[in-house]
C-alpha positions in Angstrom: 0.0 0.1 0.0 0.9 3.6 -0.2 3.4 5.2 2.4 1.5 8.4 3.1 1.4 9.2 6.9 0.1 7.7 8.9 0.9 4.3 7.6 -1.9 2.0 7.2 -1.8 -0.6 10.0 -3.6 -4.0 10.0 -2.6 -4.4 13.7 -3.9 -0.9 14.7 -7.1 -1.4 12.4 -6.4 2.0 10.6 -6.2 2.9 7.0 -5.2 6.1 5.2 -8.1 7.6 3.0 -6.0 7.1 0.1 -5.5 3.4 0.7 -9.2 2.9 1.5 -10.2 4.7 -1.8 -7.9 2.3 -3.6 -9.7 -0.7 -2.0 -13.1 1.0 -3.0 -11.9 1.4 -6.5 -10.5 -2.3 -6.9 -13.8 -3.5 -5.4 -16.0 -1.7 -8.0 -13.6 -2.9 -10.7 -14.1 -6.4 -9.6 -10.4 -6.6 -8.8 -11.3 -7.0 -4.9 -14.0 -9.6 -4.8 -15.4 -8.7 -1.4 -15.6 -5.4 0.5 -18.0 -4.1 3.2 -18.0 -0.2 3.9 -19.9 1.0 6.9 -20.9 4.5 7.8 -21.2 4.9 11.6 -22.3 8.6 11.5 -25.8 9.8 12.6 -28.8 8.7 10.3 -29.3 12.3 9.0 -25.7 12.8 8.1 -25.8 9.3 6.4 -29.0 10.1 4.4 -27.6 13.5 3.4 -24.4 12.0 1.8 -22.5 9.0 2.1 -19.8 6.8 0.2 -21.7 5.0 -2.7 -22.2 1.5 -1.6 -21.6 2.1 2.3 -24.3 0.8 4.8 -25.3 2.6 7.9 -24.2 1.0 11.0 -25.3 1.5 14.7 -24.1 -0.2 18.0 -27.8 -1.8 18.0 -27.4 -3.1 14.6 -23.7 -4.4 15.1 -24.6 -7.8 16.2 -26.8 -8.6 13.3 -24.2 -7.5 11.0 -21.3 -9.4 12.7 -23.4 -12.7 12.6 -24.1 -12.5 8.9 -21.1 -10.8 7.3 -18.5 -13.6 6.3 -15.3 -13.2 8.1 -13.3 -13.2 4.9 -14.9 -10.0 3.9 -12.4 -6.9 4.4 -14.3 -4.2 6.3 -13.8 -0.5 6.1 -15.7 1.9 8.7 -15.7 5.6 8.5 -17.2 8.3 10.8 -17.0 12.1 11.0 -13.3 12.4 11.7 -11.9 9.0 12.3 -12.5 8.6 16.0 -15.7 6.6 16.6 -15.0 4.4 13.5 -11.9 3.1 15.5 -14.4 1.8 18.2 -16.3 0.0 15.5 -13.3 -1.3 13.9 -12.2 -2.9 17.2 -15.6 -4.4 17.6 -15.3 -6.2 14.2 -11.7 -7.3 15.2 -13.0 -8.6 18.6 -15.4 -10.7 16.4 -12.2 -12.2 14.6 -12.5 -10.3 11.4 -8.8 -10.4 10.2 -9.0 -7.4 8.0 -10.9 -4.4 9.3 -9.9 -0.8 9.2 -11.0 2.5 10.5 -10.5 5.1 7.9 -8.4 8.0 9.1 -9.8 11.6 8.6 -13.5 10.4 8.4 -16.1 11.0 5.6 -15.1 14.1 4.1 -11.3 13.1 3.6 -12.5 9.6 2.5 -15.0 11.0 -0.1 -12.4 13.4 -1.5 -10.0 10.6 -1.7 -12.4 8.4 -3.6 -13.0 11.3 -6.0 -9.3 11.9 -6.6 -8.8 8.2 -7.2 -11.7 8.2 -9.9 -10.3 11.3 -11.5 -6.7 9.7 -11.7 -8.1 6.6 -13.5 -9.9 8.5 -16.2 -8.5 7.8 -19.6 -6.1 10.4 -21.0 -7.1 12.5 -23.9 -5.6 11.4 -27.3 -5.5 8.3 -29.3 -4.7 5.0 -27.6 -4.7 2.6 -30.7 -2.4 -0.2 -30.1 0.1 -1.4 -32.8 0.1 -4.9 -34.4 2.2 -6.6 -31.7 0.4 -5.0 -28.9 -3.0 -5.9 -30.3 -1.9 -9.5 -30.7 -0.7 -9.5 -27.0 -4.0 -8.1 -25.9 -5.9 -10.6 -27.9 -4.0 -13.4 -26.6 -4.9 -12.5 -23.0 -8.3 -11.4 -23.9 -7.8 -7.8 -22.8 -10.0 -5.1 -23.8 -8.3 -3.2 -26.7 -10.5 -0.2 -26.0 -9.7 0.1 -22.3 -6.0 -0.5 -21.6 -6.3 -0.3 -17.9 -9.1 -2.9 -17.5 -8.0 -5.7 -15.5 -8.7 -9.5 -16.0 -7.6 -12.7 -14.2 -6.3 -12.0 -10.6 -6.8 -8.1 -11.3 -3.9 -8.0 -13.6 -4.0 -5.0 -16.2 -2.3 -5.5 -19.5 0.8 -3.5 -18.1 0.9 -6.0 -15.1 0.8 -9.0 -17.6 3.5 -7.6 -19.6 5.7 -7.0 -16.7 5.1 -10.5 -15.3 6.0 -12.1 -18.7 9.1 -9.9 -19.0 8.3 -8.3 -22.1 9.8 -5.0 -22.1 8.7 -4.0 -25.7 5.0 -4.3 -24.7 5.6 -2.7 -21.5 7.2 0.1 -23.7 4.2 0.2 -26.0 1.6 0.5 -23.3 3.5 3.3 -21.4 3.8 5.2 -24.7 0.0 4.9 -24.6 -0.2 6.3 -21.3 -1.7 3.6 -19.4 -1.9 3.9 -15.7 1.0 2.8 -13.4 -1.0 3.3 -10.3 -3.4 0.3 -10.8 -3.1 -2.6 -8.2 -4.1 -6.1 -8.6 -6.2 -8.2 -6.3 -3.3 -8.4 -3.9 -2.6 -4.8 -3.9 0.5 -5.3 -5.9 1.4 -2.8 -8.6 3.2 -3.7 -12.1 6.6 -3.1 -10.5 6.1 -6.0 -8.2 5.4 -8.3 -11.2 8.7 -7.0 -12.9 10.5 -8.0 -9.8 9.1 -11.5 -10.0 10.1 -11.6 -13.6 13.5 -10.4 -12.7 13.5 -7.7 -15.5 15.8 -4.7 -14.6 14.7 -3.2 -17.8 11.3 -3.2 -17.1 11.9 -1.9 -13.5 13.7 1.1 -15.0 10.8 1.8 -17.4 8.3 1.7 -14.7 10.3 3.9 -12.4 10.8 6.4 -15.1 7.0 6.4 -15.7 6.5 7.3 -12.1 5.3 4.1 -10.5 5.1 4.0 -6.6 8.5 2.2 -5.8 7.4 1.8 -2.1 3.7 0.6 -2.9 2.7 -1.7 0.2 0.3 -4.5 -0.9 -2.5 -5.9 1.2 -0.1 -7.6 3.4 2.0 -4.4 3.7 4.8 -5.7 1.9 6.9 -3.7 -0.8 8.8 -4.7 -3.8 12.0 -4.4 -1.8 10.7 -6.9 0.8 9.7 -9.3 -2.0 13.2 -9.0 -3.6 15.0 -9.6 -0.3 12.9 -12.4 0.7 13.2 -14.1 -2.7 16.9 -13.8 -2.5 17.5 -11.3 -5.4 20.3 -9.2 -4.7 20.4 -7.7 -8.1 16.9 -6.5 -7.8 17.4 -5.4 -4.2 20.5 -3.3 -5.3 18.4 -1.9 -8.4 15.5 -0.9 -6.1 17.6 0.8 -3.7 19.2 2.6 -6.5 15.7 3.7 -7.7 14.8 5.1 -4.2 13.0 2.3 -2.4 12.9 2.9 1.3 14.4 -0.1 3.2 12.8 1.0 6.6 9.2 0.6 5.7 7.6 -2.0 7.9 5.0 -4.6 6.7 1.9 -5.5 8.9 4.1 -7.7 11.0 6.5 -4.9 11.6 9.3 -6.6 9.7 11.5 -4.7 7.3 13.2 -5.7 4.1 16.4 -6.4 6.1 14.6 -8.7 8.4 13.3 -10.7 5.5 16.5 -11.1 3.7 16.9 -14.7 2.4 20.6 -14.5 1.4 23.9 -13.0 2.7 24.1 -10.9 -0.4 20.7 -9.2 0.3 21.4 -8.9 3.9 24.6 -7.1 3.3 23.1 -4.6 0.8 20.2 -3.8 3.3 22.5 -3.6 6.4 24.7 -1.1 4.5 21.5 1.1 3.9 20.3 0.9 7.3 23.6 1.6 9.0 23.4 5.6 8.7 20.0 5.5 10.3 21.1 3.3 13.2 24.2 5.5 13.9 21.9 8.5 14.1 20.4 7.3 17.4 
């Protein structure tokens, strides 16, 4: 997920408005199969305006919801300013919902983040007609040639699929057509993660040059740097650090990339980057 302060934390049951808006967007696109959004403000405020799809929730109605909502469903709760929603989030957590968040900032901030997310996903003006090779790629994977950001299986967009296949030419064609580098799949990973899986340095550089979030945290709080370290890919670790990846970001278990390093080479690369921060204390 994103690294805007405060960081989204599964342990603390809180989420930034931007990350919550991203979950809503992925759910509306069908990338995130399940999501429940609850508004715990007073009925009048809810009736006046609320997030599309959000259900009104009160303490009196909580048990009914908790008994019927599948435990596998991620839950977002918002209120006026992000205070009362924390109480409700804890209530869901007490009922053993593993993924429940109180939205920081409350309704106004959340609604603004959803609007900004939607605006950022609008197709840019200008022609987006794919060339023959890209058209063949799209057809092979049954992507929509008229919407180059539309996801398919596992929430993968054409850019993500091309990155996973290690096809730098197709990635380049898609970036030339100004596809979004902000899209995330059903696990919350962006195309950079998939380029790291493929081990393609050229594609990593292409995506970074296009402005992709190097420190995107997925739905488990993991970054690309954490993946590369845990997969024992020292070349990729070095490249991500060169591209500005932050080695001190924690995942939801409070582990950093250095804690997940699977090889001595990865560990040494990450120890070196953390040494200045440690000596400052």
